[in-house]
C-alpha positions in Angstrom: 2.4 -25.6 0.1 1.1 -22.5 -1.8 2.3 -21.2 -5.1 5.8 -19.7 -5.3 6.1 -16.1 -4.6 5.1 -13.9 -7.4 3.1 -16.6 -9.0 -0.8 -16.0 -9.6 -1.0 -18.3 -12.6 -4.2 -20.3 -12.7 -5.8 -18.8 -9.5 -9.2 -17.6 -8.8 -10.9 -16.1 -6.0 -12.7 -19.3 -4.9 -9.7 -21.7 -5.1 -7.7 -22.5 -1.9 -4.2 -21.0 -2.1 -5.2 -18.5 -4.7 -3.2 -15.3 -4.2 -3.6 -11.6 -3.9 -1.1 -8.8 -3.4 -0.9 -5.6 -1.2 0.8 -2.7 -2.6 1.9 -0.5 0.3 2.4 3.0 -0.6 3.9 5.9 1.8 2.6 9.2 1.3 4.9 11.8 -0.4 7.1 14.5 1.1 4.9 16.7 3.2 5.4 19.9 5.0 8.0 20.1 7.5 6.4 19.7 11.1 8.1 22.6 12.7 7.4 25.0 10.0 3.8 23.7 10.0 3.5 24.1 13.5 5.0 27.7 13.4 2.1 28.7 10.9 -0.4 27.2 13.2 -1.1 23.9 11.4 -1.8 20.8 13.3 0.5 18.0 12.8 -2.2 15.8 11.2 -3.3 18.3 8.7 0.2 18.9 6.9 0.0 18.5 3.1 2.2 17.6 0.4 4.9 20.0 -0.6 5.1 21.0 -4.3 8.2 18.6 -4.6 6.2 15.9 -2.9 3.5 16.1 -5.4 5.9 16.2 -8.3 7.9 13.2 -6.8 4.8 11.4 -5.9 3.2 11.8 -9.3 6.4 10.3 -11.0 6.5 7.4 -8.7 2.7 6.5 -9.4 3.2 6.9 -12.9 6.1 4.3 -12.8 4.2 2.0 -10.6 1.4 1.8 -13.4 4.1 1.3 -16.2 5.4 -1.4 -14.2 2.2 -3.2 -14.4 1.3 -2.7 -10.6 -2.1 -1.2 -11.1 -4.5 -1.9 -8.4 -8.2 -2.5 -8.1 -8.8 -0.3 -5.2 -7.1 2.2 -3.1 -7.5 2.4 0.5 -6.0 5.4 2.2 -5.5 7.1 5.6 -7.7 10.0 5.8 -5.0 12.6 6.7 -4.4 15.2 3.9 -1.0 14.1 2.8 -1.8 10.5 2.3 -5.1 11.3 0.8 -3.5 13.8 -1.9 -1.0 10.9 -2.4 -3.9 8.5 -3.0 -5.8 11.2 -5.3 -2.3 11.4 -7.4 -2.4 7.7 -7.8 -6.0 7.7 -9.1 -5.1 10.4 -11.5 -2.2 8.5 -12.9 -4.6 5.5 -13.3 -3.2 3.3 -10.7 -6.6 2.4 -9.6 -10.2 3.3 -10.5 -11.3 4.3 -7.1 -10.3 4.9 -3.6 -11.9 4.8 -0.2 -10.8 6.5 3.2 -10.0 3.9 6.0 -9.3 5.2 9.6 -7.5 2.0 10.3 -4.6 3.6 8.0 -4.2 6.7 10.1 -1.0 6.9 12.0 -0.8 4.7 15.1 -4.0 2.7 13.9 -4.1 -1.2 13.3 -5.2 -2.2 9.9 -5.2 -6.0 10.5 -9.1 -5.8 10.9 -9.3 -3.7 7.7 -7.2 -6.3 5.7 -9.1 -9.2 7.5 -12.5 -7.6 6.2 -11.0 -7.3 2.6 -9.8 -10.7 2.5 -13.0 -12.3 3.6 -15.6 -13.9 1.6 -17.9 -10.8 1.3 -15.3 -7.7 1.0 -16.5 -4.2 1.2 -15.5 -3.7 -2.4 -15.5 -5.8 -5.6 -13.3 -8.9 -6.0 -9.7 -7.7 -6.4 -6.5 -9.1 -7.2 -4.1 -6.1 -6.0 -5.1 -3.7 -3.1 -3.1 -0.4 -2.6 -2.8 0.9 1.1 -1.6 4.4 1.3 -0.4 5.4 4.7 2.2 6.6 7.1 5.7 5.2 8.7 6.4 3.4 10.9 3.0 1.7 10.5 3.4 0.6 6.9 6.8 -0.9 7.4 5.5 -2.5 10.6 2.5 -4.1 8.9 4.9 -5.4 6.1 7.2 -7.1 8.9 4.1 -8.5 10.8 2.6 -10.1 7.7 6.1 -11.2 6.3 7.0 -12.6 9.9 10.2 -10.5 10.0 11.3 -8.7 13.0 10.2 -5.0 13.6 12.6 -2.7 11.8 13.5 -5.1 9.2 12.5 -2.6 6.5 11.4 0.8 6.0 9.6 2.8 3.3 11.0 6.3 2.3 8.3 8.9 1.3 6.5 7.9 -1.8 8.2 4.7 -1.5 6.4 1.3 -2.2 6.4 -2.3 -1.1 4.4 -5.3 -2.7 3.2 -8.2 -0.8 1.7 -11.5 -1.8 -0.9 -13.3 0.5 -2.6 -16.4 0.1 -6.5 -16.1 0.1 -8.0 -18.3 3.1 -9.7 -21.5 1.9 -13.4 -21.8 2.2 -14.3 -21.9 5.9 -11.1 -20.7 6.9 -10.6 -17.5 9.0 -9.3 -14.4 7.0 -6.9 -13.7 9.7 -5.1 -17.1 8.6 -4.2 -15.1 5.4 -2.4 -12.4 7.4 0.7 -14.7 8.2 3.4 -15.9 5.9 3.0 -13.2 3.4 5.9 -12.8 0.9 7.7 -9.7 0.1 8.1 -9.5 -3.5 9.1 -5.9 -4.3 10.6 -3.0 -2.2 10.8 0.2 -4.3 12.6 3.5 -3.4 11.2 6.7 -4.7 14.6 7.4 -6.4 14.5 4.1 -8.2 10.8 4.8 -9.3 11.1 8.3 -10.4 14.5 7.9 -12.2 14.4 7.7 -16.0 14.4 4.3 -17.4 17.8 3.1 -18.5 18.4 1.3 -21.9 21.2 -1.2 -22.5 
């Protein structure tokens, strides 16, 4: 049996049952589809609105303050997701980002995750990886990893979820880690952007 949810004490990359976390972050509020179409914008080219940028900036700053900084950000290449990831980088959520076409709407990120969970990941060894993408893809991914039914959760724009995964043991296929994940946080943008309340 692996460590309890939320526990990373005493773990290392090489140990069996060591854990890592995924921070799933939905892009912020973007231009309305119909208004964008009326102005000749393609759906995939929609960008964050000023309100979307402000709320997203507040959310990622709160994620940093909660100790949820990441080692790397992987983002959908669509502008609204890329802008969200850039705001996260500016707030110090992670030191660097990469575009991942597997996080575009309708794509399947499982192969991407298997590569990052493998013995030779595309980036440096990591403890928490941020994935910036779209709905319903991110919530469907979370449900699949946790073994929950489709539609069991939904991320609002600029909302976040944190999943804990066990790393595969030596010789074990990375896909093994992509089952039995534990949802440790489900955070709404309202809760993340609200001022801290002190007792």
